C-alpha positions as CSV (number, residue, x, y, z in Angstrom):
1,X,-6.2,0.6,0.4
2,X,-6.4,1.2,4.1
3,X,-4.2,3.0,6.6
4,X,-1.6,0.7,8.2
5,X,0.5,1.6,11.3
6,X,4.1,0.6,10.7
7,X,6.0,-0.2,13.8
8,X,9.7,0.7,14.1
9,X,12.1,-1.9,12.9
10,X,14.3,-1.7,15.9
11,X,18.0,-2.5,16.2
12,X,18.4,-6.1,15.0
13,X,20.5,-8.0,12.5
14,X,18.3,-7.2,9.6
15,X,18.4,-3.5,10.4
16,X,22.2,-3.6,10.7
17,X,22.5,-5.4,7.3
18,X,20.3,-2.8,5.7
19,X,22.3,0.0,7.2
20,X,25.6,-1.4,5.9
21,X,24.1,-1.8,2.4
22,X,22.7,1.8,2.6
23,X,26.1,3.2,3.5
24,X,27.6,1.2,0.6
25,X,25.1,2.6,-1.9
26,X,25.6,6.1,-0.7
27,X,29.4,5.7,-1.0
28,X,29.3,4.3,-4.5
29,X,26.9,7.1,-5.6
30,X,29.2,9.8,-4.1
31,X,32.2,8.3,-5.9
32,X,30.3,8.4,-9.2
33,X,30.1,4.6,-9.4
34,X,27.1,2.6,-10.5
35,X,25.0,1.6,-7.5
36,X,24.3,-2.1,-7.6
37,X,21.5,-3.3,-5.3
38,X,21.3,-6.6,-3.4
39,X,17.7,-7.9,-3.6
40,X,18.4,-10.6,-1.1
41,X,18.6,-8.0,1.7
42,X,15.1,-6.8,0.9
43,X,13.8,-10.4,0.6
44,X,14.6,-10.8,4.2
45,X,12.0,-8.1,5.0
46,X,9.3,-10.3,3.4
47,X,8.0,-12.0,6.6
48,X,7.8,-8.6,8.4
49,X,5.9,-7.1,5.4
50,X,3.6,-10.0,5.2
51,X,2.6,-9.6,8.8
52,X,2.4,-5.8,8.5
53,X,0.0,-5.9,5.5
54,X,-1.9,-9.0,6.6
55,X,-0.7,-10.9,3.6
56,X,-2.4,-8.4,1.3
57,X,-1.2,-6.0,-1.4
58,X,-0.5,-2.7,0.4
59,X,-2.2,-0.9,-2.6
60,X,-5.2,-2.9,-3.8
61,X,-5.7,-5.2,-0.7
62,X,-5.9,-8.3,-2.8
63,X,-4.9,-11.4,-0.8
64,X,-1.7,-13.2,-1.9
65,X,-2.4,-16.7,-3.2
66,X,-0.3,-19.7,-2.6
67,X,1.1,-19.6,-6.2
68,X,1.9,-15.9,-6.5
69,X,4.8,-14.4,-4.6
70,X,4.2,-10.8,-3.5
71,X,6.7,-8.2,-4.8
72,X,8.9,-6.2,-2.4
73,X,8.0,-2.6,-3.5
74,X,10.1,0.5,-3.0
75,X,7.6,3.3,-2.5
76,X,10.2,5.8,-3.7
77,X,11.9,4.0,-6.6
78,X,15.5,3.2,-5.9
79,X,17.2,3.4,-9.4
80,X,15.1,5.7,-11.7
81,X,11.9,7.8,-11.6
82,X,9.7,8.0,-14.7
83,X,8.7,11.6,-14.1
84,X,12.3,12.8,-13.6
85,X,14.5,11.7,-16.5
86,X,18.2,11.7,-15.5
87,X,17.4,11.4,-11.8
88,X,19.3,8.4,-10.4
89,X,16.5,7.3,-8.1
90,X,16.3,7.2,-4.3
91,X,19.2,4.9,-4.0
92,X,19.7,5.8,-0.3
93,X,16.2,4.4,0.5
94,X,16.6,1.1,-1.2
95,X,16.8,-0.8,2.1
96,X,15.0,1.5,4.4
97,X,12.2,-0.1,6.3
98,X,9.8,2.8,5.9
99,X,10.2,2.8,2.1
100,X,9.3,-0.9,1.7
101,X,5.8,-2.1,0.9
102,X,4.3,-5.4,-0.3
103,X,2.5,-5.3,-3.7
104,X,0.8,-7.7,-6.0
105,X,2.3,-8.1,-9.4
106,X,-0.5,-6.1,-11.0
107,X,0.0,-3.0,-8.8
108,X,3.8,-3.3,-8.9
109,X,3.8,-3.5,-12.7
110,X,1.6,-0.4,-12.8
111,X,3.6,1.5,-10.2
112,X,6.9,0.6,-11.8
113,X,9.3,3.6,-11.4
114,X,6.5,6.2,-11.2
115,X,6.8,8.7,-8.4
116,X,5.1,12.0,-9.3
117,X,5.4,14.8,-6.8
118,X,4.3,18.4,-6.4
119,X,7.1,20.9,-5.9
120,X,10.8,20.0,-5.4
121,X,12.2,16.5,-5.4
122,X,14.6,15.2,-2.7
123,X,17.8,14.4,-4.7
124,X,20.3,13.2,-2.1
125,X,20.5,11.7,1.4
126,X,21.0,15.2,2.8
127,X,17.6,16.4,1.6
128,X,14.5,16.4,3.9
129,X,12.0,13.8,2.6
130,X,9.3,15.3,4.8
131,X,9.5,18.4,2.6
132,X,8.7,16.4,-0.5
133,X,5.0,16.2,-1.6
134,X,4.3,12.8,-3.2
135,X,1.2,12.5,-5.3
136,X,1.0,8.8,-4.6
137,X,-0.6,7.6,-1.4
138,X,1.5,5.7,1.2
139,X,-0.8,3.6,3.3
140,X,1.7,3.8,6.2
141,X,1.7,7.6,6.2
142,X,-1.6,8.7,4.6
143,X,-5.2,7.9,5.5
144,X,-6.5,6.6,2.1
145,X,-10.1,7.1,3.3
146,X,-9.5,10.9,2.9
147,X,-8.5,10.4,-0.7
148,X,-10.5,7.4,-2.1
149,X,-14.1,6.5,-2.4
150,X,-15.9,3.3,-3.3
151,X,-19.2,2.5,-4.9
152,X,-21.3,-0.5,-3.9
153,X,-20.7,-1.8,-7.3
154,X,-17.0,-2.1,-6.5
155,X,-15.6,0.9,-8.3
156,X,-12.8,3.0,-6.8
157,X,-12.2,6.7,-7.5
158,X,-10.1,9.5,-6.2
159,X,-11.7,12.4,-4.4
160,X,-8.5,14.4,-4.2
161,X,-5.7,15.0,-6.7
162,X,-3.5,12.5,-4.8
163,X,-6.3,10.0,-4.8
164,X,-6.9,10.4,-8.5
165,X,-3.2,10.0,-9.3
166,X,-3.0,6.9,-7.2
167,X,-6.0,5.3,-8.8
168,X,-4.6,6.1,-12.3
169,X,-1.0,4.8,-11.8
170,X,-2.0,1.7,-9.8
171,X,-5.1,1.0,-12.0
172,X,-7.1,0.5,-8.8
173,X,-10.4,0.4,-10.8
174,X,-9.3,-2.5,-13.1
175,X,-12.2,-4.9,-13.9
176,X,-11.0,-7.8,-11.8
177,X,-10.7,-5.6,-8.7
178,X,-14.1,-4.1,-9.3
179,X,-15.6,-7.6,-9.4
180,X,-13.8,-8.8,-6.3
181,X,-14.7,-5.7,-4.3
182,X,-18.3,-5.9,-5.4
183,X,-18.5,-9.5,-4.1
184,X,-17.0,-8.4,-0.8
185,X,-19.4,-5.5,-0.5
186,X,-22.4,-7.8,-1.1
187,X,-21.2,-10.2,1.6
188,X,-21.0,-7.3,4.1
189,X,-24.4,-6.0,3.1
190,X,-26.0,-9.4,3.5
191,X,-24.4,-10.0,6.9
192,X,-25.4,-6.5,8.1
193,X,-29.0,-7.1,7.2
194,X,-28.9,-10.3,9.3
195,X,-27.4,-8.3,12.2
196,X,-30.3,-5.9,12.0
197,X,-32.8,-8.8,12.4
198,X,-33.3,-9.3,16.2
199,X,-33.6,-13.1,15.8
200,X,-30.2,-13.4,14.1
201,X,-28.4,-10.5,15.7
202,X,-26.3,-12.3,18.2
203,X,-25.3,-15.0,15.7
204,X,-24.1,-12.5,13.1
205,X,-22.4,-9.8,15.1
206,X,-19.1,-11.7,15.4
207,X,-19.3,-12.6,11.8
208,X,-19.7,-8.9,10.8
209,X,-16.7,-8.0,13.0
210,X,-14.6,-10.5,11.2
211,X,-15.7,-9.3,7.8
212,X,-14.7,-5.8,8.6
213,X,-11.3,-6.7,10.1
214,X,-8.1,-5.4,8.5
215,X,-7.1,-9.0,7.9
216,X,-9.7,-9.4,5.2
217,X,-9.2,-8.5,1.5
218,X,-10.7,-5.3,0.4
219,X,-11.3,-3.9,3.9
220,X,-11.7,-0.4,2.6
221,X,-14.8,-1.1,0.6
222,X,-16.2,-3.4,3.3
223,X,-16.1,-0.7,5.9
224,X,-17.3,1.9,3.4
225,X,-20.4,-0.1,2.5
226,X,-21.1,-0.9,6.2
227,X,-20.9,2.7,7.2
228,X,-23.1,3.8,4.3
229,X,-25.8,1.2,5.1
230,X,-25.8,2.2,8.8
231,X,-26.2,5.8,7.8
232,X,-29.2,5.0,5.7
233,X,-30.8,3.2,8.6
234,X,-30.2,6.2,10.9
């Protein structure tokens, strides 16, 4: 997971549709009616989310393949919360741009309706979300590098409570991810060694820059390994 700067959505047709559906959800909840959601609205956010997250899972950074459709993920669950039985979910955020992420099926399955917090939970549109203290990391708000660490073997671990909760719920240390991150780390290490060789330096610098780009899968461990190797070399 890496930090991602989310631009404002702006006032466009999609934003207007989302606002209409949000008002409808709030009205139904206020009337005591069941809130039914319209997934086709969120599906229209998919191209924007693919661009925002560089066609990677917002959580684990795995690239989306041609056969697997990414899931539109509500950071704050819209219809139920595992840690709060009886809570109707954050229905008023179902279509909100800053509550939408893109997730692979593995991370989305693990995340499900989990949304643990410390302290009080926002329970209505009138509540201040900024006062809520999520234990899950949001890559568009938090800096994951402050909460997660990686080993050169590809493992991911939390170094704060929020990091530990995020790793546990999303299963960010699952074997397939560990293997993929290790492969990415080895590629960065090999390229960095070539850069350090005077004869190959100019040829490999551009390659290294590309390998550390946010467009690449597993950018977090790539940058972590590069920084560690450079520190060792003084």
